[in-house]
C-alpha positions in Angstrom: 0.0 0.0 -0.1 1.4 3.4 -1.1 -0.2 6.7 0.1 0.8 10.1 -1.4 0.6 12.7 1.2 1.5 12.7 4.9 -1.2 15.3 6.1 -3.6 14.4 8.6 -5.7 12.4 5.9 -2.8 10.5 4.7 -1.4 9.6 8.0 -4.6 8.9 9.8 -5.3 6.4 7.1 -2.0 4.9 7.0 -2.3 4.3 10.9 -5.5 2.8 10.5 -4.4 0.5 7.8 -1.3 -0.4 9.7 -3.2 -1.2 12.8 -5.2 -3.7 10.8 -1.9 -5.5 9.6 -1.3 -4.0 6.3 2.2 -2.8 5.1 2.0 0.9 4.2 4.3 3.3 2.8 3.7 7.0 2.8 5.5 9.3 0.5 5.6 13.1 1.2 6.9 15.7 -1.1 8.0 17.8 2.0 7.7 17.2 5.7 4.9 15.3 7.5 2.0 17.2 8.7 3.7 20.6 7.5 1.0 21.9 5.2 -2.7 22.4 5.7 -2.7 20.2 8.8 -0.1 22.5 10.4 -2.0 25.6 9.2 -5.2 24.8 10.6 -7.1 26.2 13.4 -8.1 22.8 15.1 -11.9 23.3 15.7 -14.0 20.0 15.6 -16.5 22.0 14.1 -19.1 19.4 13.4 -22.1 22.0 14.2 -20.9 25.0 12.3 -23.9 26.4 10.6 -21.7 27.3 7.7 -20.8 23.9 6.8 -22.4 22.2 3.8 -25.7 20.2 4.9 -24.2 17.2 3.3 -21.3 17.0 5.6 -23.4 17.0 8.9 -23.7 13.3 9.5 -20.2 12.5 8.3 -18.7 15.2 10.7 -20.8 14.0 13.7 -19.4 10.5 12.8 -15.8 11.7 12.8 -16.1 13.5 16.0 -17.4 10.4 17.6 -14.1 8.8 16.7 -11.9 11.3 18.3 -11.5 10.1 21.9 -10.3 6.5 20.6 -8.2 8.2 17.9 -6.3 10.5 20.1 -5.9 7.9 22.7 -4.3 5.6 20.0 -2.0 8.4 19.0 -1.0 9.0 22.5 -0.3 5.5 23.4 1.8 4.9 20.3 3.8 8.2 20.4 4.0 8.9 24.1 2.8 12.5 23.2 -0.3 14.1 24.6 -2.8 15.7 22.3 -5.1 17.6 24.7 -8.2 19.2 23.9 -8.0 22.9 24.5 -11.5 24.1 24.6 -15.1 22.2 25.0 -17.4 24.9 24.0 -17.9 27.3 21.1 -20.0 30.5 21.1 -21.4 30.6 17.6 -22.8 33.9 16.3 -25.1 34.6 13.4 -24.8 37.0 10.7 -25.4 40.4 11.9 -29.0 41.4 12.1 -29.9 37.6 11.5 -31.5 35.3 13.8 -30.9 31.5 13.9 -33.5 29.2 12.5 -35.1 26.4 14.5 -33.0 23.9 12.5 -29.8 25.6 13.3 -30.7 25.8 16.9 -31.0 22.2 17.0 -30.0 20.8 20.5 -27.8 23.8 21.2 -28.5 26.4 23.8 -29.6 29.7 22.4 -28.2 32.8 23.9 -29.6 36.3 24.2 -27.1 39.0 23.3 -27.0 39.7 27.3 -26.4 36.1 27.9 -23.5 35.8 25.3 -21.8 38.7 26.8 -22.0 37.0 30.4 -20.4 33.9 28.8 -17.7 35.9 27.0 -17.1 39.2 28.6 -16.5 41.6 27.0 -18.1 40.2 23.8 -19.5 42.8 21.4 -22.7 41.4 20.4 -23.2 43.7 17.5 -26.8 42.7 16.6 -26.2 39.0 16.4 -27.9 35.9 17.5 -25.8 33.3 19.5 -25.5 29.6 20.2 -23.5 27.8 22.8 -22.3 24.6 21.3 -20.6 21.7 22.9 -17.8 21.4 20.7 -14.1 20.6 21.2 -11.1 22.1 19.7 -7.3 21.1 19.9 -4.1 22.7 18.8 -3.0 21.0 15.5 0.5 21.7 16.3 0.3 18.8 19.2 -1.3 16.6 16.5 1.5 17.5 13.9 4.1 16.3 16.3 2.4 13.2 17.6 0.8 11.5 14.5 3.8 11.0 12.6 5.7 9.3 15.6 2.6 7.3 16.1 2.4 6.1 12.4 5.9 5.1 12.5 5.5 3.2 15.7 2.6 1.3 14.3 4.9 0.2 11.5 4.2 2.7 8.7 7.2 3.5 6.4 7.2 7.3 6.3 9.3 8.8 3.5 9.6 12.6 3.8 11.1 14.9 1.0 10.1 12.0 -1.3 7.8 13.2 -4.1 5.6 11.2 -6.4 7.0 11.6 -9.8 4.7 9.5 -11.5 2.2 6.6 -11.0 1.7 3.9 -13.6 -0.9 1.1 -13.6 0.4 -2.4 -14.2 -1.2 -5.4 -16.0 -1.5 -7.2 -13.0 -3.6 -4.5 -11.2 -0.8 -3.1 -9.1 1.0 0.2 -9.6 4.5 1.5 -10.0 5.1 4.6 -8.1 8.1 6.4 -9.2 10.1 8.6 -6.7 13.2 10.6 -7.4 15.4 7.8 -6.2 13.6 4.6 -7.1 10.3 2.9 -8.3 7.9 1.6 -5.6 5.7 -1.4 -6.6 2.3 -1.5 -4.8 -1.0 -3.3 -5.0 -2.9 -0.2 -3.8 -2.3 3.5 -4.4 -4.2 6.3 -2.5 -3.9 10.1 -3.5 -4.0 11.9 -0.2 -1.8 14.9 -1.4 -4.2 17.7 -0.3 -4.0 20.8 -2.4 -1.3 19.0 -4.4 -3.7 16.1 -5.4 -4.4 17.5 -9.0 -0.7 17.7 -9.9 0.1 15.8 -13.1 2.4 13.4 -11.4 -0.7 12.1 -9.4 -3.3 12.2 -12.3 -3.8 11.1 -15.8 -0.9 8.6 -15.8 -1.3 5.3 -17.2 -5.1 4.5 -16.9 -5.5 6.6 -13.7 -8.4 8.9 -13.8 -9.2 10.0 -10.4 -10.5 13.5 -10.9 -7.7 15.1 -8.9 -7.8 18.1 -11.4 -11.2 19.0 -9.4 -9.0 20.0 -6.5 -7.8 23.7 -6.1 -5.8 25.2 -3.4 -7.4 27.9 -1.3 -5.2 30.1 0.7 -5.9 31.0 4.4 -3.8 33.6 6.4 -4.1 33.3 10.2 -2.4 34.9 13.1 -1.8 33.7 16.9 -1.6 36.6 19.6 -1.2 36.5 23.3 -3.7 38.2 25.4 -2.2 40.6 28.0 -2.4 40.3 31.8 -5.0 38.0 33.3 -7.4 38.2 30.2 -8.3 34.7 29.0 -10.7 33.6 26.4 -12.2 30.0 27.4 -14.3 29.3 24.5 -14.0 29.3 20.7 -15.7 32.4 19.4 -16.9 31.9 16.0 -19.1 34.1 13.4 -19.5 33.5 9.7 -16.6 36.0 9.1 -14.0 35.3 11.6 -13.0 32.9 14.5 -11.1 33.1 17.7 -9.6 29.8 18.9 -7.8 29.6 22.5 -4.7 27.5 22.4 -3.7 27.7 26.0 -1.2 30.0 27.9 -3.3 33.1 26.9 -2.7 32.5 23.2 -5.5 32.8 20.6 -5.5 31.9 17.1 -7.5 34.4 14.7 -8.5 33.2 11.2 -8.9 33.1 8.3 -8.6 34.7 5.0 -10.2 32.8 2.0 -8.3 33.5 -1.1 -8.0 32.0 -4.5 -4.3 32.8 -4.9 -2.8 29.6 -6.5 0.2 28.1 -4.5 1.1 31.4 -3.0 1.8 31.3 0.9 3.0 34.9 1.3 1.9 36.3 4.6 0.6 39.9 3.9 0.5 42.5 6.9 -2.5 44.2 5.6 -4.4 40.8 5.6 -3.3 40.2 9.2 -4.2 43.7 10.2 -7.7 43.1 8.8 -8.1 39.9 10.7 -7.2 41.5 14.0 -9.4 44.6 13.4 -12.4 42.2 12.9 -11.6 40.2 15.8 -11.1 43.2 18.1 -14.4 44.4 17.0 -15.9 41.2 18.3 -13.7 40.8 21.2 -11.9 44.1 22.1 -9.0 42.4 24.4 -7.7 41.5 20.9 -6.6 45.1 20.3 -4.2 44.9 23.1 -2.4 41.8 22.2 1.0 41.0 21.0 1.4 38.9 17.8 3.0 35.4 18.5 3.0 34.2 14.9 1.3 34.6 11.5 1.2 32.1 8.7 -0.7 31.0 5.6 -1.7 27.6 4.5 -3.5 25.9 1.5 -6.7 24.3 1.8 -7.6 21.6 -0.7 -11.1 22.5 -2.1 -13.7 21.2 -4.6 -16.3 23.3 -6.3 -19.0 22.2 -3.9 -16.9 22.2 -0.7 -17.2 18.4 -0.3 -14.3 16.1 0.0 -13.3 13.3 -2.7 -13.4 10.0 -0.9 -13.5 6.6 -2.9 -12.4 4.8 -5.8 -10.2 7.0 -8.1 -10.3 5.4 -11.4 -11.1 2.2 -13.3 -8.2 0.3 -11.6 -9.8 -1.6 -8.6 -7.0 -0.6 -6.2 -6.8 3.1 -7.0 -8.1 5.6 -4.3 -8.4 9.3 -3.5 -8.9 11.2 -0.2 -8.8 14.8 -0.5 -10.7 18.0 -0.8 -11.7 18.4 2.9 -11.3 22.4 2.5 -11.5 23.7 5.9 -12.5 20.5 7.9 -9.4 18.3 7.5 -8.7 18.1 11.2 -12.4 17.4 11.9 -12.8 14.8 9.1 -9.4 13.2 9.5 -10.5 10.1 11.9 -13.7 9.5 9.8 -12.0 9.5 6.6 -9.5 7.1 7.8 -11.9 4.8 9.1 -14.3 4.6 6.3 -11.7 4.6 3.6 -9.6 1.9 5.4 -12.9 -0.1 5.6 -13.3 0.1 1.6 -9.9 -0.5 0.8 -9.9 -3.7 2.9 -13.1 -4.8 1.2 -15.5 -4.1 3.8 -18.8 -2.2 3.9 -18.0 1.3 5.1 -20.1 2.0 8.2 -21.4 5.3 6.4 -22.4 5.9 2.9 -19.6 7.6 1.0 -21.9 8.4 -2.1 -22.0 12.2 -1.3 -18.3 12.3 -1.4 -17.8 10.3 -4.5 -14.9 11.5 -6.9 -17.5 10.7 -9.8 -20.4 12.9 -8.4 -21.7 15.6 -10.5 -20.4 19.0 -9.3 -22.1 21.9 -10.8 
């Protein structure tokens, strides 16, 4: 089994397959967990009203796997990946109330109640929900998951790009790397925003729709609150989010830019993020910047991932296009695709995420 891509999707899948007794090689063009996974905010936002409705059941399924997923990683790696928060204060669009379906089983908050939960929140004519939802610091996961995968027997080869993939007459594949070919019976494209690169598509008889993936740039910034000020909950609006990461640090994000593979951090974009965050939560105006960065989310035209068979070949697969929900959907994608690869019926229907679905 060869997997291209060592982000959370590729390594979570590799870990699941290795725990089932399969031999797995992961080829990573750069460093493991160093792209979208490293750049993520870490919200397990299964109840975000901005998510496509087709994602709801899958998101809940994946969140349900998280405690065991992290326990396995911690056991194998010896490194903790703690939840940083357990609740989210979700705001509506300005001047708009949440509908009954959006409220669901969550607690509705009046503006005054929201301010009491998150002082000194500026309500600004918004409606609010208090959602039981966890978040983690993806940097913790970026350290622990590669160690866990290796401990489970995964061969992780970093700085080893896929040069080409050729289907063989016996149903297997030859994956060419800069140093040598690798023969495999199964090939899985988990290359994130790079899934559509020519080396990963249209070689031999492979036709896995990788060209449908496009990078979407997201700039973000982490600040440190001054004094005794602490934010205990994720604070999220349709336009911006603030995610506590411990020790007074808060991550603010994120831009959504169609900028190709450019990861330049632009001071004016960071300034706009901080201005919007401070308008919602004024203590942000007095913070110091700890770090700013940009990542590339792998996106499809309908904002849903591609998970499943990748072409006419029985053993060609793809798992990418998770957009803003890679951390959220990592365990679920790994479990379901592992089941499919091993010939089992997946616990959930993957049809909504078929690489062959019609995307308007």
